[in-house]
C-alpha positions in Angstrom: -237.2 3.3 -43.3 -239.6 2.7 -40.4 -243.3 2.9 -41.0 -243.2 2.0 -44.7 -245.0 -0.9 -46.3 -241.7 -2.6 -47.1 -240.5 -2.2 -43.5 -243.7 -3.8 -42.2 -243.3 -6.7 -44.7 -239.7 -7.3 -43.9 -240.5 -7.5 -40.2 -243.5 -9.8 -40.8 -241.3 -12.0 -42.8 -238.9 -12.4 -39.9 -236.3 -9.9 -41.2 -234.8 -6.8 -39.7 -234.8 -3.6 -41.7 -231.4 -2.0 -41.2 -232.6 1.4 -42.3 -233.9 2.3 -38.9 -234.5 6.0 -39.5 -236.1 8.0 -42.1 -233.6 8.8 -44.9 -233.5 12.0 -46.9 -235.8 11.9 -49.8 -236.3 8.2 -49.2 -233.0 7.5 -50.8 -230.1 5.6 -49.1 -226.7 6.8 -49.9 -223.8 4.4 -50.8 -222.1 5.4 -47.6 -225.2 4.4 -45.6 -225.4 1.1 -47.3 -221.8 0.3 -46.3 -222.4 1.4 -42.7 -225.7 -0.6 -42.5 -223.8 -3.7 -43.7 -227.0 -5.6 -44.8 -227.1 -9.3 -45.2 -229.8 -9.0 -47.9 -230.7 -6.1 -50.2 -234.3 -5.8 -51.4 -234.3 -3.8 -54.7 -235.5 -3.9 -58.2 -233.6 -6.0 -60.7 -232.1 -3.0 -62.5 -230.3 -1.9 -59.4 -228.3 -5.2 -58.7 -225.5 -4.6 -61.3 -225.0 -0.8 -60.4 -224.9 -1.7 -56.6 -222.3 -4.4 -57.3 -220.2 -1.9 -59.2 -220.1 0.8 -56.5 -216.6 1.4 -54.9 -216.3 -0.4 -51.6 -219.4 -2.5 -51.9 -217.8 -5.7 -53.1 -215.5 -5.7 -50.1 -217.7 -4.1 -47.4 -221.3 -5.2 -47.9 -222.2 -8.7 -46.8 -225.3 -8.9 -49.1 -223.1 -8.1 -52.1 -220.3 -10.4 -51.0 -222.8 -13.3 -50.7 -224.9 -12.2 -53.8 -228.1 -11.9 -51.6 -230.4 -9.7 -53.5 -234.2 -10.1 -53.2 -235.3 -8.6 -56.5 -237.3 -9.2 -59.6 -241.1 -9.8 -59.8 -241.1 -11.0 -56.2 -240.0 -7.5 -54.9 -242.6 -5.3 -56.6 -245.5 -6.1 -54.3 -243.4 -5.1 -51.4 -243.5 -1.3 -52.2 -247.2 -0.8 -52.1 -250.2 -2.3 -50.3 -252.4 -4.6 -52.2 -253.9 -8.1 -52.4 -250.4 -9.7 -53.1 -248.8 -8.4 -50.0 -249.4 -11.6 -48.0 -247.8 -13.6 -50.8 -244.9 -11.2 -50.9 -244.3 -11.6 -47.1 -244.3 -15.4 -47.5 -241.9 -15.3 -50.5 -239.5 -13.0 -48.7 -239.6 -15.3 -45.6 -238.8 -18.2 -47.8 -235.8 -16.3 -49.3 -234.6 -15.2 -45.9 -235.0 -18.6 -44.3 -234.8 -21.3 -47.0 -236.2 -24.7 -46.0 -238.5 -23.3 -43.3 -242.3 -23.1 -43.5 
């Protein structure tokens, strides 16, 4: 949601965080994900397969339809401030906009 480290990095990388309000317990429900209709999902690698398996996701979530997950080692610096935050922003930008500096 807004005001988080990941929100700031997403915006600095040229993306738009579709979670525009605080969510209960910092968790997004499956219904919210479908309604947000994200083009990219930023998550840890262990969440990719379960997200793909959720009912309605394969048909209604553009990120899942296009298999656009930003996960793995590249996503971990996004959740907490640190010296790798600048590199994380650049890597996310490259993922969002391939072929651009």
